[in-house]
N, C-alpha and C positions, 0 to 999 in steps of 0.2 A: 504494500500499499504505499502509496506519495503521502509526504507531510508535509504541512505547513507551517513554518515559525514564523515567531514573532517579530515584525519590523523595527530595528534599531529607532529611537527617539533621534532628528540629530539635536547637533549639542554644538558647545562653544560658537554658537551664532553670535556674532557683530552688532552693536545697538542699533536700532533702525535711524537712520539718518533724517534729519527733518524733510519734509516734502516726499516721504517716501513711504509707502507702505506693504507689510511684512506680506507675502504671498500666501493664500491659501492651497495647500495641497493635499493629495492622497498618496496612500504607500503603495510602491511597488511590489508584488506579489514575492514572495520568497519561498524558497524550497529545499530541502536537503538533499544534495546529491547522490547522498548513499541510497536513496530511495527513488532516484530518475536513470532510468536506461537512456542511451542515448537513443535509440528510436521514438519513445515517448517525450525526448526534448524536441526533435525535429518536428513532430506532428503537432506536438502541443505549443509550442513557441516559435522556431524557426520560419516553419511554415505558415504559420498562423500570423506570421509579423507579429508578436506579442514578446513586450519585454518582460525580465523574470532576472529574481538573484536566485544562483544557485549556490548554497553554501557547503561547506568540506569537499573544495574539489583543489587538486595539486599537491594533496597532502605528504606525497612521496618527495616532492622536488628540493634537490639541497637548496634552491631558494629560501623555502621556506625556513631554513634553519640557519644559513650566512647572510642572507643580504640583508645589511645596514648599513647606514650612512657612514659608519666609521669603516665596512667592508670594503663600500667601493672608494675611501678615500686611501686607505692603505693599499689597498690592490693599483689604484691606478696612478695615484698619485697625480702631478702636473700634467699626465696626456690630454691632448685637447678632445672634446666630446662634442657633439651638436646638440644644442637647447631648441633652437627653433628652426625655421629655413634657413635662416641669413646669421644664425650667431651662433660662437664656438667659444668654449670657457677651458681653462685648466680643469679635470675633474675635482679635485682637490678643492679651487677657489670654489666650485660650484656647490660644491657640500658645505663649506662654509656659510655662504650664503642661504642656502636652504635651512641650516640649523638656526640662522639668525632671523628669518622669516615672522611675520607677525600679520594679522589681519590689517594692521595700520600701517605696517610696510612692507608688503609680501615679497618674497625674492623670487627667483627664476622659476619657472615649469618647465621641466626638460619634457618635450613633446616628439621630437624630431630625430629619434635614435634609431634604428635598427640594427638589431642585434645581430643579423648576419654581416652585416657592412661595416659596422662599428668596433661592436665589442663581441664578435664571435667564439672567444675564451667565455662567452658567456651562457652559450647554448645549452652546454652538459648540464648546468644547473636549474632547466627547464623543462627535464626528461623524467620521467616518462610523460607523454604530450596529453593536456587535459581534454579529455573527450571532446568534453563540450564547445570548444574553443577551436577543434578542428576547422582548416582553412576550406576544406572541401576543394570545390573548383579550379581556387586559385592553385594548387597543389598540383594540379594537371597537367601533364607534359603537352597537351593540347592547346593551352594555353599560349597566347602570342606572349613572345619573351616581355615585355612592359609590364603585364599581368602575372607574369608566372613567377608567383611565391613558394620556393622550396621550404625554408622556414615557417611557413606561416604568417610571414608578413609581422613576426614580432618585433614591437617597438616597445620602448622604455621608457616608463613614464615616471619620473621623480617631480616630488615640489615638496614646498613645506607650509607652514601654518599658514594661512590664508592666499596659496599660490593658486591659480586655475588657469586651464586651459582660455587662452587670450581670448574667446569668441564661442557665443553658443551656435552651434551649427548642428548639420546632420550630416554624414559621409559620403563622399565624393562617390562615382562610378556605382549609386545605389547598393552599397556593400550592407552588410549586417557587421557588428562588431562583437567584440567579447571583450571585456576588459578583468583581469583576474588580479586581485588585491593580494600584496605580500608582506607588506610590511605598511602596519601604522592603519590611519582611516581615512577615509574619502567620500565628500559627498558626491550625489550624482542628482541633478536635476533632468527632468526630461520631459519634452510635449509631443504629443501624437502627431503625425502627419497633417493630417486635417484643419490641426489649429496651426499651420504656418502660416495662415493668414493674417494670424493676430499678431505674429511674430514678428514684424518690421523687417523682412529679407531684403538685403542689400541689391541692390540694382543690379550691379555689374557680378555678385558672387550671391545668386540665389541661394543656395546653402546657409549662408552665414545670415546672423540675424541682427540687429542693431542696436538691440535690449542691453545695455550694458550689465544689469544684475538682475536677474528674473527673481531670485530670493527677496530682497530689499527692493521694491520695484517704483520706479518713476511715473507713476501713470498720469502725471500732467502730461510727461513728453509724450509716454506709449500707452494712451487710451484703451486700444485695444488688448492689450496684456490680461485686462481684468476677463475678457470675454473665456480665454485658454484654458484647458485644465492642465494641471501642474503635476507631475508624479514625482516622486523626491525618494532616497533610499540612502542609507550609508554603508559604507562596504568593510568589512573590516577582513584582516590575514586569512586566505582562505576562502574568501567569498568572492565569486564571479557574475558580473552584470551583463545578461546581454540586452546589445543595443539592437533593436530590429531595422532594417534599410526605412531610408527617411524619417525617423525619429528623431528629433531636436534633441539636443544634450549639451550641457555643461559639467565640469566638472570642478569643486576645489579640496582643497587638501584641509581636513582638520587636524592633523598630526604631521608629523613629517611621512611623507607616502610614497613608498616604490610598489607600482604594480608596472604588469606588462599586457600589451593590446594586441589584437588580431583581429583581421578583416575576414568575414566569410561569403562565401558566393556558390549559389547552387540554383537548382530548376527555380527554388521560391522567390530570387531574385535577378535573374538572366534576361529575361526580357527585356527590361527596364537598364538593365547594366549595357545590354549592347547597344540600345536607342542611344543613351547617354554617351559613351565613348564613341561611337561612332557619329554622331553629332558633332561632337568638338571635334574630332578629324576633319569633318567635312568644310570647317571653317580654315582649314589652311590646304586640306589635298580632297577635294569632292571626289575624284576615280579612286583614290586612296582609300576614303572614306567607305565608298562602296563594296571594293573587295572586303575590308574589315569588315562589313556587318554580314554581307555572303559567308565570310567566313565563319564568323562567331556564328552566326545560326544554324548552320550546317554541322559544327563541332555543337551546339547546344543538343541537337535530335541524338549525334550519338552519344552524348555523354548522360543524356536522358535513357535511352535505353540501356546501359552499360550498369549505372546505377538501379534503376530498375531489376536486373537482373540479378543482381548483386543483394537487392533486398527480397526479392522474390523465391530466389534459387543460388542462396548461398554457397553450397558443395559445387554446385555447376559452375559456377561465378570462379570459384578458388582454382577446378581443374582446368577450367579455360584458361586462368591464368591474367590476360590480355584485360579484361573489364578492372579488376584492381589494380592494374599496373596504369592504366590510360585515365581513369574514372575512379582514382582512389576516394571511397566512400565513408569511411571512417576512421580515427588513428590506428585502427586495429591492422589495418592494410597499407600503412604508408609509414617510409621511414623517419623515426625519430631524426628531428633537424640538427642535432648534431653529430650524425652519421651520413650524411652526403654531402658531396663537393658544392659549393656554392659559389657560383660564378656570374650572376645576375647582381645589376645595380641599381636599387628603386629609385626610379626618377622623383625627384624633389620638385617639379614643376607641373 
């Protein structure tokens, strides 16, 4: 039987500034991962585009025992590390600023360090894979190289008290996301896709919101925000939040926080993924975009068949070998991220 556990109450909330209103919110569903099968996760949450917090995941990770701010500072010293899209810092200086962070003077927030690219020595610390965060089609060799992410697109997220991702947003490429908390506490705020009309999307970046603070809201400047239904939760070590495609979200560290993020792609979000990446390509190269769309639609049909075969006839799929190689449908049939040679670079624009 699946069990639902109590939702933590957000704490360490900053005082509401004059002219701002504390947001009303609803809790995000929470379930114990030891009572949730992967097939149930896919059916109830990923394929239903429904958020959930899953507790008791990744308990075997060395990272759960070893990753602390002091560990990173001692291990990497002054080695440069990517903090944002265009910002690098010596790791030890970054950690010092994270530890000094406060709600009044938040320090930097690391959100652009891909493990296989900049810190591959950390990959063994996050195996065996968190089955609920498996990247699925991103791990397929049928993906075009730009989106082929053999390590599950694992990204390191580190921040201190009060630090946060720079903007409320939903992920590009129509991707699902999973964030697994390793150290500290992190608050998540989410809004459903249908409430995007109330979140003041930016003109040239429609997946980014102009709202500066969804928790302490400036309704004078953003009055439509009052019509949106906010969902909120706190992640603690061993918790994973599933953020479905097109769900708006923002995160804020309530204590020094370390987590990893991965994106996920399968038949549930494939169609809009193809449209989004092909439309972006069409702005630069219309003919190439047509070829890309045609290839991805064809690949999608093939992946659908191979995934259904693995689900409906697992013994036959294993005997044929090819379905698991071309369309790895779970972490059980995909190599661990530290066991394969990584040759790609994740684009940063």
